[in-house]
matplotlib code that plots the C-alpha trace (Angstrom):
import matplotlib.pyplot as plt

x = [65.1, 66.1, 63.6, 63.7, 62.0, 60.4, 59.5, 61.5, 58.3, 57.2, 60.5, 60.0, 56.5, 57.6, 60.4, 58.0, 55.7, 58.7, 59.4, 55.8, 53.2, 50.2, 49.2, 48.8, 52.4, 53.7, 51.8, 53.4, 56.9, 56.1, 54.3, 51.2, 47.5, 46.3, 43.6, 46.1, 48.6, 46.0, 45.5, 49.3, 49.6, 46.8, 48.6, 52.0, 50.2, 48.4, 51.3, 54.4, 53.3, 55.7, 52.8, 49.9, 46.8, 47.0, 43.8, 43.0, 46.6, 49.0, 52.3, 55.5, 56.2, 59.6, 60.6, 59.3, 61.6, 64.6, 63.4, 63.0, 66.5, 68.0, 66.1, 67.3, 70.9, 70.5, 69.0, 71.9, 74.4, 72.7, 72.6, 76.4, 77.1, 75.0, 77.1, 80.4, 82.3, 84.3, 88.1, 90.0, 92.3, 95.5, 98.1, 101.7, 105.1, 106.7, 109.5, 107.2, 104.6, 107.3, 109.2, 106.5, 102.9, 102.5, 104.6, 102.5, 99.1, 97.7, 97.8, 95.8, 93.3, 92.7, 91.9, 89.4, 85.7, 85.0, 85.0, 86.9, 89.4, 92.5, 93.9, 97.4, 98.0, 101.7, 102.1, 104.6, 101.9, 100.7, 99.1, 96.9, 95.2, 94.8, 92.5, 90.8, 89.9, 88.8, 91.4, 92.3, 90.7, 93.8, 97.3, 100.3, 103.0, 106.2, 104.8, 101.6, 99.3, 99.0, 95.4, 93.0, 90.3, 92.6, 92.7, 95.7, 96.8, 100.5, 101.7, 105.3, 108.7, 111.2, 114.8, 117.0, 120.3, 123.7, 124.2, 127.3, 127.8, 128.3, 131.6, 133.0, 132.5, 136.2, 137.3, 135.2, 135.2, 137.6, 137.0, 135.7, 132.8, 135.2, 137.3, 134.2, 133.3, 136.8, 136.4, 133.1, 134.7, 137.3, 134.6, 132.0, 128.8, 125.5, 123.1, 119.3, 118.3, 115.9, 118.3, 120.7, 123.5, 124.8, 121.3, 120.8, 124.3, 125.6, 128.6, 129.1, 130.7, 134.0, 133.7, 131.7, 128.6, 129.3, 125.8, 122.5, 119.2, 115.7, 114.3, 114.9, 114.8, 117.5, 119.7, 119.3, 120.2, 123.4, 124.7, 123.8, 125.9, 128.9, 128.7, 129.1, 127.3, 124.2, 121.5, 118.2, 115.0, 115.6, 112.4, 113.6, 116.7, 115.6, 115.5, 118.8, 120.5, 119.1, 120.2, 123.8, 123.5, 123.9, 125.5, 123.7, 126.1, 125.4, 126.0, 123.6, 121.5, 119.1, 116.4, 113.3, 109.9, 106.8, 104.6, 101.0, 97.7, 95.7, 92.0, 89.4, 88.1, 84.5, 84.5, 83.2, 83.1, 86.9, 87.8, 87.6, 89.3, 92.1, 92.6, 92.7, 95.3, 97.4, 97.2, 98.3, 101.4, 102.3, 102.2, 104.4, 107.5, 110.1, 113.7, 116.0]
y = [147.4, 149.7, 152.4, 155.4, 154.6, 158.1, 159.3, 162.4, 164.3, 163.6, 164.9, 168.2, 168.5, 167.9, 170.4, 173.0, 172.6, 173.0, 176.4, 177.7, 178.6, 177.3, 174.8, 177.8, 178.9, 175.4, 175.2, 178.4, 177.0, 173.8, 175.5, 173.3, 173.8, 173.7, 171.0, 168.7, 169.2, 168.4, 164.9, 164.2, 165.7, 163.3, 160.4, 161.4, 161.8, 158.4, 156.3, 157.9, 160.1, 163.0, 165.5, 165.9, 168.0, 170.5, 172.4, 173.6, 173.5, 170.9, 170.7, 168.8, 166.1, 165.7, 162.9, 165.0, 167.8, 165.5, 164.5, 168.2, 169.0, 166.2, 167.3, 170.9, 169.8, 167.6, 170.6, 172.8, 170.2, 169.6, 173.3, 173.6, 170.6, 172.2, 175.3, 173.5, 173.1, 170.0, 170.4, 171.4, 168.4, 169.6, 167.0, 167.7, 166.1, 166.3, 168.9, 171.5, 171.1, 171.3, 174.3, 176.4, 175.3, 174.6, 177.5, 179.9, 178.2, 181.0, 183.3, 180.9, 180.6, 184.3, 184.0, 181.1, 181.3, 181.6, 178.3, 176.5, 174.3, 172.8, 169.3, 168.8, 165.3, 164.6, 161.6, 160.0, 158.0, 158.8, 162.2, 162.1, 159.1, 161.0, 163.4, 160.8, 158.6, 161.6, 161.2, 164.9, 168.1, 169.9, 168.8, 171.2, 169.9, 170.9, 170.0, 169.7, 166.6, 164.1, 162.9, 165.1, 164.9, 167.0, 170.7, 172.7, 176.3, 177.0, 179.4, 180.1, 178.6, 178.0, 177.1, 174.3, 175.5, 174.1, 173.7, 172.7, 172.1, 175.3, 173.8, 174.4, 178.1, 179.1, 176.8, 178.6, 182.2, 183.7, 181.4, 182.5, 180.7, 178.7, 177.8, 176.8, 174.3, 172.9, 172.8, 170.9, 168.4, 167.5, 166.9, 164.2, 164.7, 163.4, 162.5, 162.6, 159.2, 160.9, 163.8, 163.9, 166.1, 167.3, 168.4, 170.2, 171.7, 172.1, 170.0, 166.4, 166.2, 164.3, 162.9, 159.7, 159.9, 157.7, 158.3, 158.4, 159.3, 159.1, 162.2, 165.8, 165.3, 162.6, 164.8, 167.7, 165.7, 164.3, 167.7, 169.1, 166.3, 167.2, 164.2, 166.2, 168.7, 168.4, 170.2, 170.9, 172.9, 176.4, 176.3, 173.2, 174.8, 178.4, 177.9, 175.9, 178.6, 181.3, 179.3, 178.9, 175.1, 175.1, 177.4, 178.2, 178.8, 181.4, 179.0, 178.7, 175.6, 174.4, 172.8, 174.3, 173.4, 174.7, 174.8, 174.1, 173.6, 170.6, 169.8, 167.5, 169.4, 168.3, 169.8, 173.3, 174.0, 173.5, 175.8, 179.1, 177.6, 176.3, 179.8, 181.3, 178.7, 179.5, 183.2, 182.4, 180.6, 183.3, 185.9, 184.1, 186.1, 183.4, 184.3, 182.0]
z = [116.2, 119.0, 120.0, 122.2, 125.6, 125.3, 121.8, 120.9, 120.2, 123.8, 125.1, 123.2, 124.6, 128.2, 127.7, 126.3, 129.4, 131.6, 130.0, 129.6, 132.1, 130.2, 127.5, 125.1, 125.8, 125.2, 122.0, 120.8, 121.6, 119.7, 116.8, 117.4, 117.7, 121.3, 120.6, 119.0, 121.8, 124.4, 123.0, 123.2, 126.7, 127.9, 126.4, 128.0, 131.4, 131.2, 129.8, 131.3, 134.2, 133.2, 133.0, 135.5, 135.8, 138.7, 139.0, 135.5, 134.3, 133.1, 135.1, 134.8, 137.4, 139.2, 136.8, 133.9, 134.9, 134.6, 131.1, 130.3, 131.5, 129.5, 126.4, 126.8, 127.0, 123.9, 122.0, 122.9, 121.9, 118.5, 117.9, 118.6, 116.3, 113.5, 113.7, 113.6, 110.4, 109.7, 109.9, 106.7, 106.1, 104.5, 103.5, 102.8, 103.0, 106.4, 106.0, 104.4, 107.1, 109.8, 108.4, 106.8, 107.1, 110.8, 112.1, 109.9, 110.2, 112.4, 109.3, 107.3, 110.2, 110.0, 106.3, 106.5, 107.5, 111.2, 113.1, 110.3, 112.1, 110.4, 110.5, 109.1, 107.7, 107.3, 105.0, 102.6, 100.7, 97.2, 97.8, 94.7, 96.2, 99.5, 97.5, 95.3, 98.2, 100.2, 103.0, 102.5, 101.2, 100.0, 99.1, 99.2, 96.9, 95.1, 91.7, 89.7, 89.9, 87.1, 87.5, 85.4, 88.2, 90.4, 90.0, 91.1, 91.6, 91.2, 94.0, 93.3, 92.5, 95.3, 94.6, 95.9, 97.4, 98.2, 101.9, 104.0, 107.7, 109.8, 111.0, 107.6, 107.8, 108.3, 105.5, 102.8, 104.2, 101.6, 98.6, 95.3, 93.6, 91.5, 94.5, 96.5, 93.7, 93.9, 97.7, 97.4, 95.0, 97.7, 100.4, 100.9, 98.8, 100.2, 97.4, 97.3, 95.7, 93.2, 92.2, 89.4, 90.8, 87.4, 86.4, 89.7, 90.0, 86.5, 87.5, 88.6, 92.1, 91.7, 95.2, 95.1, 97.3, 100.3, 101.6, 99.6, 101.3, 99.9, 101.7, 102.5, 106.3, 106.2, 103.9, 106.2, 109.3, 107.6, 106.7, 110.2, 111.7, 109.5, 107.2, 104.0, 101.7, 99.6, 97.7, 99.5, 99.1, 100.4, 102.4, 104.2, 105.7, 106.5, 110.3, 110.4, 108.3, 110.6, 113.7, 112.3, 112.0, 108.3, 105.7, 102.4, 99.6, 97.0, 94.1, 91.2, 91.0, 88.3, 90.3, 92.0, 93.5, 91.9, 95.0, 94.2, 96.0, 94.8, 95.3, 93.6, 90.6, 91.2, 94.7, 94.0, 97.8, 97.9, 95.0, 97.0, 100.1, 97.8, 96.4, 99.9, 100.9, 97.8, 98.7, 102.2, 101.0, 98.5, 101.2, 103.7, 104.5, 103.7, 104.2, 102.3]

ax = plt.figure().add_subplot(projection="3d")
ax.plot(x, y, z, "-o")
ax.set_aspect("equal")
plt.show()
């Protein structure tokens, strides 16, 4: 078994003598009785030579001062580590983290306890398992969890919207809602692989989907590059709409995300933080 060349207790004693003018002063720093301390000091002096008798007082030798300096640095480092709090690990799907959570994280930071740092985990894996296997502390998702060991707090509902390339702006400028639907039926539709268009839109696009994508980011990219139109979460396109790279149509849709914060039900320490996180999301000024 590995052992410290200098016992930690001896390091503390040497450091105390480096700070105090007398044995009694060192004993006060260490919280020890002077007679008990004398026996240890004599042993340190005889075995290691880090303390020596100078007249009637014990003094730290030159090598002892180096030990004392190292000990002082270790004590400071341990004190800093003890005051640190582990990072809050928040897992979410990539577009939500990119569009909403990371740009607005500074507001959450203000609401959390001091020194609480944040680690965003952007993952496409099973997010319930992220919590259950303790790879994340919180999940932010667009629906409720299914595992009963996971608690959740629903924040709000956010709609999906119909979006078209900005290049189509002039072609739809003077169309009524009925004419816009007819216009969409004449143009390429890009389908989300997990989305039933008729359920989401209330009508079945007549144009066969020539491109099917299994994620929001891919759909968004395709529309931005003029490949066609689609239905996307409103939160996922807010910056592209603002920057005139996509157009959001004011057509009714029948699909929404119930944004929720998840945490392990047994983790009572996480309940208050989850509620704070939910409050943060609900207060974000999101312009759709």
